[in-house]
C-alpha positions as CSV (number, residue, x, y, z in Angstrom):
1,X,0.1,0.0,0.1
2,X,2.9,2.4,0.7
3,X,4.3,2.1,-2.8
4,X,0.8,2.8,-4.4
5,X,0.4,5.9,-2.1
6,X,3.9,7.2,-3.1
7,X,3.1,6.5,-6.9
8,X,-0.2,8.3,-6.6
9,X,1.5,11.3,-4.9
10,X,3.9,11.2,-7.8
11,X,1.1,11.4,-10.4
12,X,1.9,8.0,-12.1
13,X,-1.2,7.4,-14.0
14,X,-1.4,3.7,-13.6
15,X,0.1,0.7,-11.7
16,X,-0.3,-3.1,-11.6
17,X,-0.1,-5.4,-8.8
18,X,0.7,-9.1,-9.4
19,X,-0.7,-11.4,-6.6
20,X,1.2,-14.4,-5.6
21,X,-1.8,-16.7,-5.9
22,X,-2.1,-19.8,-8.0
23,X,-3.4,-17.9,-11.0
24,X,-0.8,-15.1,-10.6
25,X,-3.7,-12.6,-10.8
26,X,-3.0,-9.0,-11.9
27,X,-5.0,-6.1,-10.8
28,X,-4.6,-2.9,-12.8
29,X,-5.2,0.3,-11.1
30,X,-5.7,3.8,-12.6
31,X,-5.1,7.0,-10.8
32,X,-8.4,8.8,-9.8
33,X,-7.7,12.0,-8.2
34,X,-5.2,11.3,-5.3
35,X,-5.9,7.5,-5.0
36,X,-6.0,4.6,-7.5
37,X,-9.1,2.9,-8.5
38,X,-9.2,-0.8,-9.5
39,X,-9.7,-0.9,-13.3
40,X,-9.5,-4.7,-14.0
41,X,-8.3,-8.0,-12.5
42,X,-7.1,-10.7,-14.7
43,X,-4.8,-13.7,-15.0
44,X,-1.1,-12.6,-15.6
45,X,-1.0,-15.0,-18.8
46,X,-3.5,-12.9,-20.4
47,X,-1.6,-9.7,-19.7
48,X,1.6,-11.0,-21.0
49,X,-0.1,-12.4,-24.2
50,X,-2.1,-9.3,-25.2
51,X,-1.3,-5.9,-26.5
52,X,-1.4,-3.1,-23.9
53,X,-4.1,-1.4,-26.0
54,X,-6.2,-4.4,-25.3
55,X,-6.1,-3.6,-21.5
56,X,-8.1,-0.3,-22.0
57,X,-5.8,1.6,-19.8
58,X,-4.4,4.0,-22.2
């Protein structure tokens, strides 16, 4: 949580968090004001095998 707060304070528009669960779930966040809002959650394999434009985070 600390890193996300620091990223938000720096104005970084998006971040991704990879969970160490069996599916290696990726949660994508988009900066919304001073905090991040969850944009999407999906398996890491999908993220790695698609074009970033497909993630609708642009």
